[in-house]
N, C-alpha and C positions, 0 to 999 in steps of 0.2 A: 553381583559385582564381579565375581570371578569369571563368569561367562563373558561379560563385556570385555574384560582385560584379555581374555584368551581368544577373542574373536579376531580373525585375520584382518578385518577392515577397521578395527578399533584404532583411533588415532593414538600415536605415541605420546607418552607423557612428556611435557616440556622439560628440558634439562634444568637442574637446579643451578641457580646463579652461584658462581664460585669466584667472584671478582676479588680485587684487593681488600675491600672492606671485610668480606666474609673470611678470607684467609687470615687477615690480621687478627680478627676477633678470635678465630679458632686457635691461632698460635698463642695468643695471650692466655686463653683458657687452659691449653695444654701445659704451658709453662707454670701456671699456678698449680695445676694438678701434680706436676713433677715435684714442685717445691713441697706440697703437702705430703706427697708420697715419701719423700726423703725425711720429713719431720716425723713420720710414723715409725721410722726405723731407729731402734735404740742403740745405734752405733754412731759415734761421732764421725761426721763426714764433711770434708771441705773440698770444694771444686775450685781449682786454681788455674789462672791463665798467666802466661809470661813468668812462670816459676814462683811468683810471690803474691800476685794480686788475687784476692779471694772474690770469686764470682757468686758463690753461695755457701752458706754455713747452715747446716740443719740444726734442729732444735737440740739434739743431743750434744753436739759440740758446743753450742752456746751455753748450755748448762754446765759443761765441764770446765770451760775456760775461766777459772777463777785466777786470782793473782799469783797463786803458787804453781799453776800448771806449766809444764815445760814449753807448751806452745802458747803464744799470745797473738792477739789481733790489735793492730794500731790502724784505725780506720778500716780500709779494705786491704791492708797489707799483713801478710803472715810474718810473725817474728818468733824468735826463740828466747827463752829467759836466760839460758846458760850460753856463754860464748862458745863453749866446746861443742855444743850441738849444731852450731851454724854450718860448719863444713860438711858433716855427713848429710844433713838435711838438704843443703844446697846441691850436693852431688847427686843425691837420690832424685831430686826434682829435675836436674839437668839430664840425668839418664832417662827419665820418663819422657820429658818433652822433646829431647833431641835425638835419643836413640831408641825410644820405645821399650825401655827395660823397666821391669818391676823391681821393687826393693822392699825389704822388711827392716825397720829400724826400731831401736830402743833409745828413747831420749829421757833426760831428766836425772835427778839425783837418786841416791839409793832409797831414800824415804818416799820419793814420788817419781816412779818410773812409769812410762807409758810405751806401749808398742803400737806401731802404726805401719800400715802398708801404703806404699806409693804406687799408684796404678796409672799407666799412660792412657790417655784418651786421644786417639788419632783425630785429625781435623776431618770435618764433613766434606769440605771442598778445598781446592788447591790454594785459595787465598785465605783460608782460615788458619788460625794459629793453633798448635797442639795444646792440649790442656792436661792437667794431672788431677787425679782424685786421691785424697788422703783419707784413709779409713782407720780410725782408732780402734784398738782392741776393746773387748768387753771389760767393764769395771768389776763385774761379779760373774762367777761361774753360772749362777742362776739368778735371773732378775726377779725381784720380789713380786712385781705385778704379774709376771708369767706364772710364778708359783701359786699365787692366789687364784688365778683363773683356772689353773690346772686342778687345784683343790676343789673349787666350786663345781667344775664339770664332772668330777668323780664323787661328789656328795660327801666330801670330808667335813668333819665337825670343826669347830673353831680350834679346839685343843689339838686335833690331828693336823690342822693347817699350820699351827705354830711349830709342832714337831717337824713337819715336812720342811718348813722354812729353815729351821736350824740344821737339819740334816743336809740340806742343799748348800748351806754355808760352811760345811765341813765339821760340824759339831758331832761328837760321839754321843751315843745314848746315855752314858754315864754323866757326861757334861750337861746334857739337856735335863736330866733328872735333878741334878744339883741346882741348875738355874731356876727351875720351876718348883723346887722344894717338894718333889714327889719321889716316890719309890722308883727304883730302876725297873721293877717289874711292871709298873704302870706305863712307863715309856715304851717298854717292849711290847706290851699289849696294844698300845696305840699304833706302834709301827706295824704290828701284825694286821691290825684293822686297815691301815693305809695300804699295805701290800695286797690285801684281799680285794679292796675296792679298785685298785689300779692295775691289778694283774702282775705286779712286779715280783720277780722270783727272789730278790734279795735287796738289801739296802743299796748296794752298788747299782743294781738295775733300776731302782727307783730314782736315784739321783741322776742316772743317765737319761731317763725319760724326761726329767725336768730340765736338764742341761741343754737338750736339743730343741726345746720349745722356741717358737718365734719370739723375739724380744718385743714385748708390748710397751707402749708409751702411755702414760696416764693422760686421759682426754682432758683433764682439768689442769694440765701442766701450765706452769707460768715461768718462763725462762728469765733469769736475772740478766741485767744488762751486761754485755761483754765488756770487760775492763779495757780502758784506753790507757796504755802504758807507753812511756817514752824511754824507759831505761832497759830496753830489750834490743837484741840484735836483729837486723834484717835477715830474712831467709833468702 
């Protein structure tokens, strides 16, 4: 077969058809892949057009947006729960779509504050409208699912995994011992075993290894319905 293809007199293979039907099907497939790719990222992400119309909301943001969240969705429109958040969010979106500027905001009350980045997305063509990407900050320093996979990949026991999870949440060894009703020496022995298996030089180094892991999303996730609220301000 290779000899036939390399023969100078071999007929050229006919070009593959790339008409509108094939291009349209490929575009739909790529769009679905893009949506699935965003759903596998455990950061809340919103794609907006015209400063307030949501084009896509990934799984993480749909999971976050309960009735108490500073951001709300009403249909396909982005809203804010507090009136005082309206002006800074609107300004950040205007800066992104009109001036191409990035912004970092903190919205919400003291008991529920969220940080988000507003990133401009330039149009692909002259007749396209600019868009903006909203990326919410992490809810936890170390995601539990990432910790579990890290523990499994390094052969940690169930008890060691529990200790690692608590260390990653900011608990001290003495607090872990008290919670598990074991001696502090037991927890220190488990930490020593974890460090040996992971190659961490210290607890700080161990937590850093976990903190920089890719955020994993549960494959069995089930997102609650995004609340539809009328008592929120337009962005």
